N, C-alpha and C positions, 0 to 999 in steps of 0.2 A: 737214530737215523743211520740210513744205509751209506756206508763209505764204499769206494771203489777201486779196483785195481788194474793196471795194465800189465800184459803178458806179452813178451816177444819171443817167439820160438824159431829159430834159425837151424839151418843146417851146415854141418862144419864139413868141408871138402878133405883134401890130402894134410893140411895141417891140423893139429890138435893142440889142446891144451893141457900141459903137464901140472895137473893139479893134483895136491895129495889128497884133498878132500872134494868131492862132488859138488858141495856146496862153498860159495866163497861170495864176498863182497865185493860190488862194482862201485868205485866212487868215482863221481864225475864233478867237475868244476862248477862251482854255483847250484848244483843241484842238492836240495836240502832233504829229500826223503831217500832213505836207504833203497838201494837197489840190490837184491839178491841174485846170484848168477848160479844156475844149475845144470851141470854136464850130466846128460844122460847114462842111466845106470846100464842101459841094454843097447848094444850095438845091432847095426844092420848086419845083413848077410855080408855085405861088402867091407863092414868094419868100420862104419862111420858113424858119427854121434850127433846129436842135435844139442843145442844150447839153449836154456830159457832163462830169460830176465824176468823177474818178478818186482813190481814196486807198487805198494798199497797205501791206503789213507786218504785218497781225492775224495772231495765232496761231491762230484758229480761225474759223470761218464764223459762228458765234454773236457772237464779238466784233465782227467786221467789219459783221455785221447790226445790231448794238446801238448801234455808231457810226454808222452810216449813217442811221439812221431818223430822230434830230434834225436831221442836215444835209439830209435831203428835206423835213422840215417848214419848215425855215427857208428853204429855196428857194421851196417854195410860198407861203410869207409874203412874201417878196421881191418876188413877181409882184403881190400886193395892196398893198404899200408904194410900189412903182415904178408901179403901175397900167399896166402892158402886158401881163400876162398870162404867166404859166409853168405850162404843162400838165405835172405831175409824174408824171401816170399812176397806175394802181393795180398796179403790177409786174406787169403782163401781158406775154407773150410777143407780140410783132408779127410776128416771122418766126423759123422754128426754126433751130437750129444745122446748119451746112452737113456734109454726109455726108462722110466721109473716102472717098477712092477704094478704099481698101484693105478697107473696113467695119469695119476696128477702131475702138475706142474712142478718142478724141483731147479731152482735155481743153481743148485750145487752141481747139477750135471750139466758141463758145458761142452760145446764142440770142440774138437782138436782144430787150432788155426794156425797155418803156416805163415807167420808174419806176427802184426800187432792186433791184440783183440783186447776190450776193456769187458770186466764183469764184476759183479757186485762182490763185495769182500765178505766171504762166507766160510765158515769152518767146515771143513770135510770135502772140499770141492773136488771133483773127478774129470781130469780130461783124458783123451785118447793118447795114443803114441805114434811118432811120426818114424815113416821107414826114410832112409837117407844113403847116400850115395857111395863114393869111393873109399878105399882104406886110407887110414891116416899113418903118414910116414915121418913127419917132423913134428916137433910139440912146442909149445909158446907157454912160457910160465903166465900165471894169473896177472901177476904185477906189469908184464909188458903189455899182455892182452888189456888190461885196463889203461895203460898209458895210451894205447892206440885209440882205443874207443873213445878217451877224453880228447884226443888231438882231433877228432870228428865231430864232437859234441859242441854245437852252436845252435841253441835254440832261437835265435835271432836270425838266423841264416837257412836258407833252402838249396837245394841243387835244382838247376835246371831239369827239365825232362830229358834232355841230351845226355846231361851228366849222370842223370839215374840209371838210363838205358845202358850206358857205358860201364858203370860202376857194376851194374847186375850182369853185363856179358863177361867182364872180368871176373868175377865169382864164380860165375857158371862155367868157366872154363877150366876151373881146377876140379868140376865134377866129371870131367870127360874122360874116359879111358883111353881113348884114341888120340894120339898125337894129331893127326890130321884134323879132326874135329875140334880140338883146342887150338890149333894153329889159325883155323878160319874163325873161330869164335873171336880171339883175342884181336885179329886184323879189325872185325866187324866193331870191335869195342872203341877202337880208332876212328873208322869211318861215321860210328854214331857221335862223335864229337865234332866232325868236321863241318865246317861252313864254307859251302862254295861260293867264291867270290865271281861277279860278273866278268866277262871277257873285255877286251879293250873295245872304243867304239868303232875303232876300224874293222876289227873281226867281226863286232855284231853287223857292221852297214854290210859286209861281204857275205855274210850268213844270211841277212835279209834279201839279198840279191838271189843266193841260191835257193830259197824257200820261192819267192816269186816263180824262178825257172821251174821248180818242182811242181808249183801250183797247175803251170801251164802245161805240162808234159800230157800229151792224149794218149790214152790206150792202157795205163796202169792201171790194175785192179784197185779198188777203193781203198782195202786194206794195206796193200803195199804203198800205196801213195800216202796215206796217214801215218804209216811206220816210219817213212822216209822225212814227212814233214816234222815228226815227232823229234827224229834223231839229230836233224839238222837244228832245229829248235834248241835242243839240249847242248848245244854246242855253244850257245851264247853265255853259258857257265863254263868254269874252269872244270877239269875232270876231278872226280872224287879222289884219285890217286894223288893228284898235284894238290888238292885241298890237305890232304893228309900229311904229305910231307910239309907244306907249309906250318901245319899245325903243330907237327912234332918240332921243326926247327925252331918254332918261336919260343915253347916250353923246355925244349931238352938239348938244343944246341945243333950245329951243322953235322958233328958226326953222327948223332943218333938219327938225324934226317938222312943220311947217306945209307946207314944199316936199314933204315925203314924202306928207302927206296928198292933194296935187294930184296928183303922180306916182301914187299907188296910183289914183286915181279915173281916170286916164288907163289904167292897166293894166285895170281893170273893164271900162271901154269896150271896149278893144282885144279883150279876151278874149270879152266878150258879144257885140259887134257886129263883129268882124274888122277893126275899123278904129278908130284913135283918134278922139277928138272932132274936130269941124271946126275947123280952123286952127292944129292941133297939128302941130308939127315935132319929132319925134323926135329928130333930130340935135342940135336944142337942148335939149331935155329932157335928153338924155344927157350933156350937159356939166354937169347939176347933179346927176343920178343917179349917175355912175360914182364922182366924188370923194366923194359922200356915203356910198356903200355902202364904199368902200376906206377910210374914215374909221372909218366904224362897226365894220368887222370888227376893223381896228388896235386900235381903244380896247377893244372887246369882250374881246378875245384880252389885252390889256395888264391890264384889270381882274379878270379871272379869275386871272391867273398872279401878281397882287398879292395876293389873297385866300388864295391857296393857300400863299403865303410867309406872311401874317399869322396863318393857321391853326396 
């Protein structure tokens, strides 16, 4: 009888694992099968590594995939909690399977997938290699790494699409060499979580009046009139900046919301003028923004998982 395994391959950004051995066990709560973690032996030109998790002994492909999904989610959340960036990918093939010399199908030859893949458990399997991102500066012990993955391992819970996108953006920010790109990406991670509330009834009524006036104007080009109407209609919801501040205030408190107001103003100037306000040091501001976003994502996920339990 054929058994199956899941394999999760992720890229590590500026944080690294301080492991004496390149192979070490990963123990998760209530997960009965052993998971083996492999730290890549070869580093990319930028000095980064990849991490591969391997777990075998499943009776079907579906069983292996169902077990691997929550582990992949936990790995992504560990990147947020540890603040060094773990890119778990989108399960895309980064290099095809090697072609057998005799041209006959060979299940031992598998494509290299960035993310989760399920394969038959066969001796002598061959996978490709991943190219990965930036240099590794800080190191994490295997025990601390295991602890953070375990914190995010909840097989009965799922991230929302917005939480997934936010966590992906946070992790990707640690692969950017540019402080500017990293800053914008981290702000986007907050925007991805925000939910814009509807403006007050009085404000909506006033906007409706403006919309009627805009529709009655004669002589405007069609494109201009549509843009004006769309812009006015957008005012029926609070601004994305206001929604982000409310989100940060809810999960991180008023001081963090005040910090985010300043950081969002920097973001606006950066995008509108192509450079931050005079005298701004993005490397210093990142020391505030990065932990703020990390805390926000962690608390947002924890709150939503608590709510689902209460319901």
